N, C-alpha and C positions, 0 to 999 in steps of 0.2 A: 298806182296804175301806169304801166309802161306799154307804149304802142310801138310796133316795129313792123317792117315789111314782112310779109309772110315768108316762111322758109320751111314749114313743117309738111313733110309729105302725108297725103291722106292714104293710110295703109289698105284701105278697102278698094281704092281705085288702082286698077291695073296699070294705068299709064304713070302712076306715082305723082299725080298733080300736087302742086305745092300750094299752100294756104296763099290767100290774097293778103290778109292781115292777121297778125297775132297780137293778142292783149294779154298782158301778164298782170294777174290780180292775186296777191298773196300766195296761196298754193296751187292756183290754177292758171292754165293758159287757155284762152278762148281763141280759137282759129276759125276764120271764115274761108270757105271754098267756094268755087263756082258750082252752082246749083244746075239743075236739068229739068226742073219741074214748071208745070202750070202754064199760064198765058204768057209769061215773059221769061222763058228760059234763059235768055242771054243775059238778063239781069238778076236771075234767082241766086240765091245764096244757101249754103248749107253750113250749119253751125255745129262745131264739134269742140268739146273741151277735154282738156288733159289735167289730171290731178298729179301733183309731184308723187312719183313712185308708184302710183296706181293706174290702172286702165290704160296701158301703154297705147292700145290702138284707139283711144279717145271714146267718149260718149256724145251722142247726139242728144241734146236736151229735149225732153217731151213736156207738153203741157202739164201733165200728171206730176212731174217731179217738182216744178216750182209751185204748183197749186198747193200740193201737201205740205211743202216747206212753209209756205205762207199761212196756211191753216194752222200749223203748229205755232208759228209766231203770233197769230191772231188769238190763239187760246191764251197765251201769256200776257199780251198786250194788245187788246182789240182796238184801242183807239189809235195807237200808233200804226199798227199794221194797216188799218182801214186808211189812214191818211197817206201811207206810201201806195196802196193799191189805188186810191183816188188820183194820186199824181200820175201814175203810169196810165190809168184810164183817159185821162185828159190828153195824154200824148198820143194815145191811140187815135183820137179824133184829128190830130194834126200830122200824123204820119201818112207818107204818100208812097205809091210805088216807086221802087228804085228805078231810076232811068239808067243808072250805071253802077256797077258793083266793084269798081276799082278801088285800089288802096286809099286814094285821096278822099273819095266819097265816103267810104266806111270809117275812115279816121275822123273826118269832119263831123259825121253823125255821132259817133262814140264820144268825141270831146265835147260836142254841143250838149248833149244830155247829161254827161258827167259834171258839166258846169251849171246847166240850168237846175237840176234837181239837187237840192242841198241834201245830200246823203248823210252828212254828220248827224243830222237831227234823228235819223234812224238806227244809229250805231248800236243802241241798246238791244235791238232786235238780233244782233249777232249772237247773243246768249242763247238763242232757241232755234231749233231746226238744224239743218245741215249746212246750209248756204249762208255766206256773208252777204249782208245787203248790198254792197258794192258790186258783187259778183251777180247778184240777182238783177240789178239795175241793168247792167250791160247785157245779160242774157235776154231779159224781157224786151228791151229795146231792139235788139237784133232779131228777135223772134217776131216782133211786130212787123218789121220791115220784111223779113222773109214770108210771112203769111199774107201781107197785103200785096207783095210783088208777085208770088206764085199763084195767087187767086184773087185778084181785086174785086171782082164781082161776087164772090162767094165767101171772102174772108169774114169769119165770125167767131171761130172757136176761141181764139185769144180773148176777144172781149166778152164772150159769153162766160168764160172761167172767171175772169176779173169781176163781173157782176154777180156771179154766184157766190164768190168769196166775200162780197160786201153784204150779202144778205145775212140778217141777224138771225134767222132761223136756219142758218147753214148746218148741213150735216155731211158726212164724209161721202155718203152714197151720191148726193148730188153733185159734189165736186168731182168724184170720179167719172160719173156719166157726163158731165159737161166737158171734162178734159180728155175723155177717151172716144166720144161718139164721133164716127166717121161718116154718117149720114148716107152710106152707098154710093158716095161720089168718088 
């Protein structure tokens, strides 16, 4: 993983805003931009990832993307995938609203979780699904902070999806429902 000051313009922004931070992982660059949503728009973040040679304008990760990927991983190694999901779920409880979304704050968060969670024990999950486990870790951590910052009193979709994935009676329809429900808000 390589972390650097942001320098990638967000193509959908007419102002050409640059990313706050860029995180290079294997074939991906995860960029974090200033967000505009929710109860704390000044601290909100927008996550976009770029894949080498594909999706030049970037992709915004959605809950359904990582949920389906973890579901595939779980199909092949239920115990290990559940262990990873449990680790992420524990961090949800420790995650707080971002008070600042500057480079240093985002770098500190990224490095902290990259050291805290022993990703090497989950490397065999890289054989299944689309995303590598180190990419998922960073995306999930950033999405936790994004959700809690933009909607601290209503943030629940992220944790609802994680809990659904841990259910032994899991089915694809439950995951899609949990990962795409908007609740009219």
